[in-house]
C-alpha positions in Angstrom: 64.2 31.8 -20.9 62.2 33.1 -18.0 58.6 32.1 -17.7 55.8 34.6 -17.7 55.3 34.0 -14.0 58.9 34.8 -13.3 58.8 37.9 -15.4 55.6 39.1 -13.6 57.2 38.4 -10.2 60.3 40.4 -11.3 58.1 43.3 -12.4 56.2 43.2 -9.1 59.4 43.2 -7.1 60.8 46.1 -9.0 57.6 48.1 -8.4 57.6 47.2 -4.8 61.2 48.2 -4.4 60.5 51.5 -6.2 57.5 52.2 -3.9 59.6 51.5 -0.8 62.4 53.8 -2.1 59.8 56.6 -2.9 58.3 56.1 0.6 61.8 56.4 2.1 62.3 59.7 0.2 59.0 61.0 1.6 57.1 60.9 -1.7 53.3 60.7 -1.4 51.6 57.3 -1.8 49.2 56.7 -4.6 45.6 57.0 -3.5 44.1 53.7 -2.3 40.8 54.9 -0.9 37.3 54.5 -2.1 38.2 54.9 -5.8 40.4 51.8 -5.6 37.7 49.8 -3.9 35.2 50.8 -6.6 37.6 49.9 -9.3 38.2 46.5 -7.7 34.4 45.9 -7.4 33.9 46.8 -11.1 36.8 44.5 -12.2 35.3 41.6 -10.1 31.9 42.3 -11.7 33.3 42.3 -15.2 35.2 39.1 -14.4 32.1 37.3 -13.2 30.3 38.5 -16.4 33.1 37.2 -18.5 33.1 33.9 -16.7 29.3 33.5 -17.4 29.8 34.3 -21.1 32.7 31.8 -21.4 30.5 29.2 -19.7 27.7 29.9 -22.2 30.1 29.6 -25.1 31.4 26.3 -23.8 27.9 25.0 -23.6 27.2 26.0 -27.2 30.4 24.5 -28.4 29.6 21.2 -26.6 26.2 21.2 -28.2 27.7 21.7 -31.7 30.2 18.9 -31.1 27.4 16.5 -30.2 25.3 17.6 -33.2 28.2 16.9 -35.6 29.0 13.6 -33.9 25.3 12.6 -34.0 25.1 13.6 -37.7 28.2 11.6 -38.5 27.0 8.6 -36.6 23.6 8.8 -38.4 25.4 8.9 -41.8 27.5 5.8 -40.9 24.4 3.9 -39.7 22.5 4.8 -42.9 25.4 3.7 -45.1 25.6 0.4 -43.2 21.8 -0.2 -43.6 22.0 0.2 -47.4 
């Protein structure tokens, strides 16, 4: 079974080949001007925002893990003291 990477590469190659064939036929290229740059910038900004949110969630999860571990350790110590 082909991996996801292999499938993505196959799709990329098919698209690239189709674009080359269209160019050979004289078909117009898709616009890659200022709109594409603006789209790329917005995607990068959203990705950075998403990375920050994931980092914040990771910090909160780590805090919860330490809270639960500390609570469990406290309970064990209290049981041993009785």
